[in-house]
C-alpha positions in Angstrom: 95.8 101.1 103.6 98.3 98.5 102.5 98.2 95.1 101.0 100.5 92.2 101.9 102.7 90.9 99.1 101.4 87.6 97.9 103.4 86.2 94.9 101.4 85.5 91.8 98.3 87.4 92.9 96.6 90.1 90.8 98.1 93.5 91.3 96.6 95.5 94.1 98.1 98.8 95.1 100.3 98.3 98.1 99.1 101.8 99.4 96.0 103.7 98.2 95.1 107.4 98.5 92.4 107.7 101.1 90.4 110.7 102.3 92.1 110.5 105.6 95.2 111.8 104.0 93.4 114.8 102.4 94.9 118.0 103.7 92.6 120.2 101.5 95.7 121.9 100.1 95.6 120.8 96.5 99.3 121.1 95.9 100.3 119.0 98.9 97.5 116.4 98.2 98.8 115.9 94.7 102.4 115.5 95.9 101.3 113.0 98.5 99.5 111.0 95.9 102.6 111.0 93.7 104.6 109.8 96.6 102.1 106.9 97.2 102.4 106.0 93.4 106.2 105.9 93.7 105.9 103.7 96.8 103.6 101.4 94.8 106.2 101.2 92.0 108.7 100.0 94.6 106.4 97.4 95.8 105.6 96.3 92.2 109.2 96.1 91.4 109.8 94.0 94.4 106.9 91.7 93.9 107.9 91.1 90.4 111.4 90.1 91.5 113.0 93.0 89.6 116.8 93.2 89.7 118.1 95.3 92.7 119.3 98.0 90.2 115.6 98.4 89.2 114.4 98.9 92.8 117.3 101.2 93.5 116.3 103.3 90.4 112.9 103.7 91.7 114.0 104.5 95.2 116.2 107.3 93.5 113.1 108.6 91.8 111.2 108.5 95.1 114.1 110.1 97.0 114.4 113.0 94.5 110.6 113.6 94.5 110.5 113.5 98.3 113.3 116.1 98.3 111.3 118.5 96.3 108.2 117.8 98.3 110.0 118.4 101.5 111.4 121.6 100.3 107.9 122.8 99.2 106.4 121.8 102.6 109.2 123.6 104.5 108.6 126.7 102.3 105.0 126.6 103.1 105.7 126.3 106.8 108.2 129.1 106.7 105.5 131.3 105.0 103.2 130.8 107.8 105.9 130.9 110.5 105.0 127.3 111.7 106.4 126.9 115.2 107.4 123.2 114.7 109.3 123.8 111.4 112.6 122.5 112.9 111.0 119.3 114.2 109.5 118.8 110.7 112.9 119.3 109.0 114.5 116.9 111.3 111.9 114.2 110.3 112.5 115.0 106.6 116.3 114.5 107.2 115.7 111.2 109.0 113.6 109.9 106.3 116.2 110.8 103.6 118.9 109.1 105.7 116.8 106.0 106.0 116.3 105.8 102.2 120.1 106.0 101.8 120.5 103.3 104.3 118.1 101.0 102.4 119.7 101.7 99.1 123.0 100.7 100.6 121.7 97.5 101.9 120.0 96.7 98.5 123.4 97.5 96.7 125.1 95.1 99.1 122.8 92.4 97.9 120.5 91.9 100.9 117.1 91.2 99.4 115.7 90.4 102.9 115.7 94.2 103.4 112.8 94.6 100.9 110.0 93.9 103.5 111.6 96.3 105.9 111.8 98.9 103.2 108.1 98.5 102.3 107.0 98.5 105.9 109.2 101.7 106.6 107.7 103.6 103.5 104.1 102.7 104.4 104.4 103.5 108.0 106.5 106.6 107.6 104.1 108.2 105.0 101.1 107.2 106.9 102.4 108.6 110.1 104.0 111.6 108.6 100.8 112.8 106.8 98.5 111.9 109.5 100.5 113.3 112.4 103.2 115.7 111.2 101.6 117.2 108.2 98.1 117.7 109.8 99.8 119.8 112.5 100.4 122.6 110.0 97.3 122.5 107.8 95.5 125.3 109.5 98.6 127.6 109.7 99.4 127.0 106.0 95.8 127.6 104.9 95.7 130.8 107.1 98.2 132.4 104.7 96.2 131.6 101.7 97.9 128.4 100.4 95.3 126.1 99.0 
């Protein structure tokens, strides 16, 4: 699932795509894979002691991509009239706020926040896909989204 950061070791992805994440909806699976790749970029920047501005830039890319992904997910849920759409939207807003909070802490020069950031990203994505997203798979597939 995730690899601890050990300075000087060979690069191993922090997060890896796993079959447990597969929703069997190609568009969403591809988006989740792209989010994992961006999280790995954040981890690589932190591990290589990149400047805070570099980490912030990657977080901005991650945030922008997540915004598009969330909009797509919500559109899919609207199409199938998913009952828990509002709960899902609330989680999306909470994630976006957390990213902004991390960006603020990084901008204020708090490098100690990096481990919290990585743990948050890993736990959030893992929990979001395996719990929240799996709740709507059947409904979305029932309206023909593959």
